[in-house]
Every structure is written in structure tokens, then in C-alpha cells.
N, C-alpha and C positions, 0 to 999 in steps of 0.2 A: 639337413633336418636330423634332429636327434633320434637315435634308435634306443629302444628300451627293451629290457628283458621281460618286463611285465607291464600290463596296462595300469595296474594298481598294486601297491604294497600296503597291507594292513599289519600294523604293529600291535600285537596283543590279541588274545583269543577269548577274552572274557565276554561279559554281557554286551559291551559296545563293539568289540572286535568281531564277535560272532555275527552280529547284525550287519556290520559293514561288509564282511566277506559274503554273506548271503545275498545282500542287495546288489553288490557290484557284480558278483558272478551271474546272478539271474538276469542282469542287464547286459550280459554279453562280454564282460571284461575278463581278461586273464589276470588272476589275482594270486599274489604270493602272501601267505599269512606267516608271520614270524612270531614265535613264542619262546620266551627265555626259559620256561619250565619244561619238564619232561612230558612225554606223550602219555595221554590217558585215553584209551578207546572206550566208547560207550559199551556198557555191560561187562566186557571182559576184564576191565581194570578196576572195577569196584570191589576191591579185595576184602572189605569187611562187611559188605552188604548181606543182611540176613543173619549175621552171626550173633549169638548170645554172648553175654558178658564173660562166660567161662571159656569162650573161644577167642577172646581178644587178649593181646599182650597186657600183662599186669591187670587182668580183669577190667580193662577199659580205662584205667587211670595211670598216666605216665608218671614215673617217680619224680618227686619234687626237684631233686638235684638235676635231673635231665631236663626238666621244664625250664629251670632257671639258667641252665647252660645254653640250651639251644632255642628256646622259645619264649624269651623274656617279653616280647611284644605279642607274638602270635598266640600265646596262651589265652589272651583275652578274646580271641575269636573262635577258639575250640581246639587248638593244637594240643592242649593238655589231655584230651580224650584220645586214646589210641584207636578209637573207631575212625578217626579222621586226621590223625597227626600227619599222615603221609600226603595230605592235600595242602600242607602249609609250608611256608618258607622257614628255613633254618636261619634264625636271627644271628647266630654266631658266625656262620659262613657268609651271610649277606647283611651286614650291620648298617646302621646309620651312625652318624657321629654323635654318640651318646654324650660324650664329655662336653661338647659345645652346644648341645640342643637343650631346649626346655622340654619338660616331660611330654612325650608324644608316643602313642601306640600305633605304629604302622603295621597293621595286620595284613600280611601278603600271602597269596597262594603260591604254589610252586609247580603248576602243571597247565597243560592245554585245558581250556575251559575256565581258567582263573577262578574268580569268586562266584561264577555262575553255578559251580558245583556245591558251594557251601553257604550261599546267601540265605537270608531268612525268608525270602520269597514274598514279602509284603509288597503288594502291587497297587500303588496309589498314584493318581494324577495330581499335578499341581492345578490350582484354580486361577481365574483371572486376577484375583487379589495378589497372588504371589509374584506374577510377572510384573506387576505395577509397583511393588513395595519399594524397591530401591529409588525409583524416581520420586515417589510420594514422600518418603521420609529422609531422603538425601544420603542414605548409606550406600557406599559402593558405586559401581558403574551401572547406570540404568540399563535394563534389558532392552534390546532393540527389537524384540519380538513379543507378540501377545499370545494369550491362551488360544484365541481363535485360530491363529496360524499353526499352532502345534496340535490342536484337537484332532484334526483328521489323521495325523500320524500316531497319536495315542490310539485311536480306533484301529488303525492298521496293525500295529504291533500287538495290541490286546487280542484281536481276532486270531492272529496267527499263533501267538504264544499260548493262549488258553488261560484266561483269568477267571477265577471263581469269585463271585460277589453279588451283592444285592443292589438294586437301584434305589438308593436311599433319598434322592432328591435334595441333596445338600449343596448349596452353591459354593461353599468353601472346600468341598471335596467332590468334584464333578463325577457323575456317573460315567461308566464306560461300556465297553462291549463285553458282557459278562456271561459265563456259564452260571448255572445255579450255585448259590453259596453253600459253603460247608455249614451244617447246622450248629446252632449254639446248644450248650447243654442246659439241663434243668435249672441250675443255679444262675447261669448267665441270663436266661429268660426271666427269672424271678427278679434279678437286679435291674435289668433293662426296664421292665414294667414299672417298677417303683421309682427308679431314678427319673425317667422321662415324665412321669406324672407329677413328681415333686418339683422338677426343674426342667421345664419344657424346652429350654434352649440347649440342653445337654442331650446328646444322642449316644446310644450304645449300639454298635453295629457289628455284624460278623466281619472280621478282618478280611479284606480283599487280598487274595493270594494267588500266586502263579502255580498253584496245584490244581490240576484239572478235576472237575467232577463229572466230566463227560469225555468219552473216548474221542481220539482224532486218528481214525484208522488210516487216513490218507498220509499221515506223518509217521505211521507205525508206533503210535503212542496210545497208552491206556490210561484210564482215569486213576486218580490217587487211590491207593490201597490202604491208606490210614495206618501205615506201619510206624510212622514217626522215626524214620531212619534217613531223612533227606540228606543229611550232611555226609552220608557215605556213598552217594551216587544212587540213581534210581534206574534200574533196568527197564521199568515200565515206561520211562520217559514221562512220568506223570507231572513233574514240575519242569518249568522252563530252565534249560541249561544249554550251553553251546553244544555239548555232546548229543543231546536228545533232539534239538530243534534246528538251530541255524547251521551247524556244521554239516549234517546230512543234506540239508537243502543246497548248500554251496557245493558239496561234493557231487551231488546229482547232476549238476550242470556240466561237469567235466572241465570246468575252468579254474579249479582251485589247486594250488600247490601249497601244502602245509609243511613247515619245517619247525620242529620243536628243538629245544636246547640251543636256541640262537639268541644270544644276548645283544640287544641293540645298544650300542654305546653312544652314538650321536648321529645326526643327520648332516650330510654334505650339502653345501649351498653355493650357488653361483650368484654373487651380488650384482652382476651385470644384467642377468635375465630375471633376477629375483625369484628363482625357483630352487626347490630341493632337487639335487641331482643324484643323490645316492643315500642309501641307508647302510651305515657301517655296523657290522656284526662281529661278534666273537663266538665261536663254538664253545658251549659251556663245558664240554668234556675234553676237547683237544686244544682249545685256545686258538684254533685256526681263524684268521681274520678274513672277512670277505665283505665286499660292498655290492649291494644289489641296487638296480636302477628301475625306475618306473615313471610313467607319465604323471600319476598322482600318488600321494601317500596319505593314508588314514592312520593317524596316531591315536591308538586306543589302549595304551599300556596300563591304564588306571591313572587317576588324577595325579598322584604324587610321582609315579614312575614316568609319566609323560612329561611332567614339569622338569624332572631331573634330566631326562634325555634332551629336552630343549635347552636347558641351562648349559648343558655340556656341548651344545652345538655352536661352537664359537666361530665368529667371523675371522678370516685369516688375518693374523697380526693383531688381534683384539682379544680382550678378556670378556667381551660382551657377546651374547647369543645373537644370531641373525634374526631371531623372532622377538627381540626385545627393543625395538625402536621406541616403543612407548615407555620403557622403563618399568612396565607393570608385570613382566614375567616373574613368577615366583611369589607374587603378592596375593593378598586376599585368600589365604589358605583357611579353609573352614571345615567344620564337622558339627554334627548335632551334639548338643549338650545332653548328657545321659547320666543315669543312675540316681534318679529321684524316684522313690517308690511310695505307694500307699496301698492300704488293704482293709479288709473287713471280713466279718464272719456272718453267715446267714443264720438267723435265729429260728427259722421256720421248721418245725418238726415234720411238716408235711413233705419236706424234701428227703427225709430219711430213707424212704424206699428206693430212691434213685442212687444207684451205686456208680461211682466214678470209674467205670472200667472202659476199655477201648482207647483208641488213639485217634488223633486227627492232626493235620498239618498247620492249623492256625488257632487263633483265639478270638478275642473281641477287641474293639477299638472305639475310643471316644475321640471323635474328630475335634479339631481346634474350635474353641468357642470364645476366645479372647481376641479383642481388637479386630473384629471382622469387617469386611466390606469397606475398608479404608477409614473406618471410625476408630478412635481411641477410646477405650473404656475409661470412664472417669476414675475408677478405683484401681486402675492398672498403672503401676509406676515403671513400666517398661514398654518398648515397642515390639511388634511382631507377636508370636504366640507359640503354642505347643500342642501336641497331641499325646494320647495315652494308649499304650498297648498293654493288654492284659489277658487273663484267663481265670476261670473258676475251676476248682477241683477239690477233692477230699482225699485224705490219706488214711491208711489203716489205723485203727486205734492202737495205742501203745500196749503191746502185750505184756502181761506180768506173770510171774510164777513159772511153773514147769508143767510139762505134760499136757493133760487135757485142758487145764485152765489157760495155758499159754496158747494152745491151738484155737480155742474158742475166742480168745482175745484177738488173735490175728484175723479172724473172720469178721470182726466188727470194724466199723468205720467211724472216724472222727467227723466233726462238722464240715459242712461246705464252707470254703473260704474263697475270696476273690482277691487278686493282687494285680496292680498296674505299675507300669514303668513309664515315666514321662520322657518324651523326646522334644527338645526345644530348639528353636531356630537360633543359629549363631549369626550375628551381624557380620557383614563383610568389612573387616578392618584391614586397611592397607598395610599396616606394619605387622600383620600376621604373615610370616614369610617362610618359604623354603629356599635355601641357598645351598651352595656347594663349598666344600672345603678342599681346595686343590692340594693341600698338604697331606691329606689322608685319602688314599685310594683303596677301592675294594679289590678283590682278586681278579677282576677283569679290567682294572686300570681306570675305573670310573670314580671321580671324586665323590666322597661320601656326602649324603644329604644332611643338612643342618636345619632343624626345625626350631623356629622362634614363633610359636603359636600359643596364645593364651585366650581363655574366656575372660570376659570383662563383667562389669557390674550389671549390665543389662541382662546378660545370661543368668547371672546368679539371682537376680530379682525374679526372673521367670521361674526358676527352679523353686524358689521359696513360695511363689504364688501357686505353682502346680501342686506342691505338697499341701498347702492350705485348702485349695479348691478340691483336691482329692479327698481329703478328710471330710469336708463339707458335703460332698456328693455321696460318700459312703454313709454318712449319718442320715442324709435326706432320703436315701434308699432303704432305711430301716435296718442297716447292718449294725452289728455290735463288735466290740473289741477292735475298734477302728484305730489305725495308726499310720505313721509315715516315717520315712527316713531318707537321709541324704548321704551318699558316699562321695568320695573324691571325684571331681569331674576333670577328666584328662582328655585333651583333644586326640582324635583318632580312635577313641574307645568305642564309639558307635559304629565304626567301620563305614561311615558315610562321608569320606573325605571328598572335598570339592574345592575348586579354585586353583589358582596358579597360572592359568592362561585364559582369563575371563573373557566372556563375550561382551561386545559393545559396539555401538555405531561409530564411535570416534577412535580412529587409530592412535590418537595421542594418549588415550586413557584405557585401552583394552588390547587384547592380543588376537582375538578372532572376531570376525564379523557375524552378521545375522544368520549366515549359512554355515557356521562353524569353520569358516575358511580363514587361514592365517592372514592378517593384514600385510605381513611382510613376505609372504610366499604364496602365490595364488594357487599352487598345486598341492598345498598342504592343508589337510582338514583334521581338526582336533576335536573328537566327538565323545570323549569320556567325561568324567566328572571335573576335569581341569577347566573346561570351558564355562562352568557354572558361575554366574555372577552373584548368586545368593543361594541359600540352602532351603528355604521354606522349612517346615517342621516335619514333612512326611518323607518316607523312604524314597530315595531319588532314582532307583533303577529304571522305572518305567519312563522317566523323562530322558535318561541316557538313551534308552532304546529308541524312543520317538525322534529325538534330535539326530541320532545316527542315521536312521532310515531316511529322514528328511534331507540330511546333508549328502548322503549317497545319491539320492535321486537328483539333487541339484548338480552334484559333481559330474555325473554322467551326461547331463544336459549340456554342461559347459564343454566337456570333452567333444561331444558330437558337434557342437557349434564351432569347434576349433578355437575356443577362447583360452583353454589351458591344454 
């Protein structure tokens, strides 16, 4: 009988990896968590928390030459701000194969906690329509699970994580287990009232967010203090992060071993038993190689990193990965289409007394209203849909002159404006791929990732429609100076990468089964964004959490039954 160093190995410590470690540890398993980035301890390693601009390097803005040298991709996620640069990957030291890739922005973190320390915290469920879409319109691999199967796990992770939101009663955006929502400001309430009266099928709601409005003393966490410094780390534990929530829970069990600076290069595999037999690592500082073994492995390194690890896990004497019997590994790479904007100005002078001071961690959201409930809108020249994230505010009036006149001008405010950004669904295209270039290796000897990912006409039509509908909504809500704009749409830019090891019922057309379990290795579970068979148009993190908790529960049951 095989002997193992650990019951389970979790690769990655971000949103998915943190949940996997917590669930497995709490179910009695001895768990090793491996993270390629450096260690960051809750509270003590949030080195820019609470600092003013005058206390930050370069007053908060990294010099352009340094940005272009070291953060050519991660700048899109926030690395250009010295308040959070230290939480991001150095793209010069850890590149992709830029020369042979189509434009792609792979924004990567560089520490324990991963993107859970720097995510936007928008916490939305998928709805029944979203799990049915692939089967209905024939794009991608059909989901083998339904909303009803995932719903209890959404409730489970929402309750533990602490999600603020209102029960809005929208079938396309199911309600969850919420703390009270963060309030809208005066202008957002003004726009909501007029928009929903003019266009009843459009709703404007407070964005559901993983920033708590109520304390969780049993977790040592306090409610959001509205500092608007989330990307620096939060000592209050007010928003969901691995450091504040899942890591303390896993450590409390005494079952967790956490090793940082451990780069996973590939998985070892036995074709006779069809099991992963080891996780090969390199120490990021010493280059020391070590293989760790366990009964089960949870691969949660992030969608693109997990796919890269799997592609580099070759069968002996073959150029093919052990996880690629279907030929689908590395296919169906997806991200949300991003950077279409629209805006308007509130003309009502009655809002002048309301000064836009104070901070909060969220804004407002217009949920999807196109092609709902399996029906195709007759005026929509595209399938699927989009949602819109925004916020209202006002800036100080432009001061003029000197002395007294200038000071008085700085005390005045300009008009209230509201601005939205559309996030649209990307269809699963088989030929949107991540592959490896064996002729170009990184500093750890891993072949560089090659991205061949593009948005197509369906996505561009959605973006054009979002701009048109956005302007229509702003005018219907009685706003003035209405406008819209489109910037370049680059995959990876939304930082919602999905696909590469998609879920499906048929082993011939998918990589993992309904339990996030690899078709080709029964003891391997892949529970980050790589398993996603489609993208929906909402932020995906809550679905990653729910599917990870669900997979961990199933995996432990299989272990106890002696199946794996």
C-alpha cells in the first residue's frame, strides 16, 4: 500500500486554494499548501496600509520606465501604484512568450493569498440560465451541473465569507446569504429611481461585495471601515482574503503545512494506476528541487498557471500531458470583454447640498438584461449578454486665480456624474488556446506560456450594444452630457481568466468531471478558473469558491470510502 507524506496537497493559496485548504483541514486531512510567491502574514505584512500618498514611494505612482520594464502586464491590475506594487508579479522575471503570443494581459500576484488580496471583491452568483447556456446555443462543452446543485455551496461560502448585498429578486442574478448592503449615494438613488421608472426591465442595485457590513467576532474580523484601501491588505479582515478568512481556519485545525516560495513545475503521474504520484517543486530562492506526495491533489494555482502546470506534466516518452487524453487541455481560454464605458451628468440642483465625501468599497450594478431566460431578444445581433458596473461621484470645482479666490474655488464642487463599465461574456472558442514553447524556458526551467486568444464578432457586437444601451439608459434617466467610449479589448485585461481544463460529462471533450475531478487522474481535483466551461458576464470568484468547497467535500467522501 502506498505511503504518503500528506493526505492532500493544495497547489496555490488564492481564493480557490484557500478554500480547498480550509475545507480539507477541517475534515481531518493533513494538508500541504504550496505557493510559488513569498510569504505574507495577515496584518504584519501589509506594508502600505494606512499610508498617505506622501508616505509612498514616488507618491504612489511607479515611474513609467520601471512600469514598462517590470510590469508590462501587471500594470493593468494595479502594479503601477506603489501602494500595491509589491503584491504583483514581476513580468520581466516571470514572462510569457510575448513574441509568439497574441496580445494577452496575464495579471499575476506574487505572494501567499494570491489575488484574494487584490481582487475587486464583487461577489455575484451565476444563475440557472448561465449553467444552461452552452447546451442551449451549442458553444463550448455543456455544463454537467445545474444551478440547483451549486446553490447550497454558494450559500455555504457566502455565509462564511461575509457578503454585503440586498435581496433584489432577480432570476438572472440569484439572491444569496447577505449582510446588509453598503448604501448608495444620493446621485445613485436619483438615477435608480428615474431609470427603473423609465425602463422597468433595467435594475440598478448596490453592488454585492465581499466587504462585510457586520462584524464576525468568531473569525476575528471587523466590518468594513470604508477606507478604500483594500488593495493594500486589510488588518480588520473586513473583506474576504485567504489571509483573513480561510488560512486562519485551516491553521486552527493543526492540520496545515504552508510552504511559500515553492514553484510547482509539473505533476508526476503513474499511467498504470492513473494517479498523480507526486508534485515536483523548485525553491524560488535556492533552486532546490523536491517532490512531495499525497493521496489527493487540489490544483488551484489560477486558471492559466494550473493549465501551464498540467501542460508541462508529460507522460513518460511523450510530448502530451497525462491530463490531455481528450485533446482539450489548453483550449477554451476565456476572459470577460472589458473597457466599454458610458456616462452622464445629473442636472438636478437639489443634489447640490450633497457633498461627495467619504469612501466605500463598492458601487452600483446594472445586472444583465439582454437575452434572458433562454430567449433571444429580436433586436440583439449576438448571443449571451453583459452586466454594467459603475458609481456616481462629484469632483471639486476647478479652482482659478490665486489666494482667496483659489481657496474658495477649491471648496466648491462640480456636478454629480455617474459612469459605468460593461463586462460582457466571451463565448468558449476551442481555438482560443494556451500552449507551451519548449524552446523558451523561464528561470525555473518551465516552458513559457504562449497565448493564442482573441475576442470575436459576437463579443464586439455585445460591446457596441452595451454602449448604445448605456446611452439610452442614461438619457431615459434624465441625465445630460451623456456619452460612451470603447477602448481596445485585450484578453486577460478583466483579470477574470477562465478555461483551459474545462468541466464536462464526456471525457472525450473535457478535462474534469462534474466534481472538478480530472477524467485522467482520479486523485486530482482542479478547482480554480481553469475548470470553467463558460464565463457568464458576472465576476467569477464566488463560483470558484462554491465549486472548490463542493469538490473538497466530495473528495473527502471518496477518500473515506476507499475509492481514491
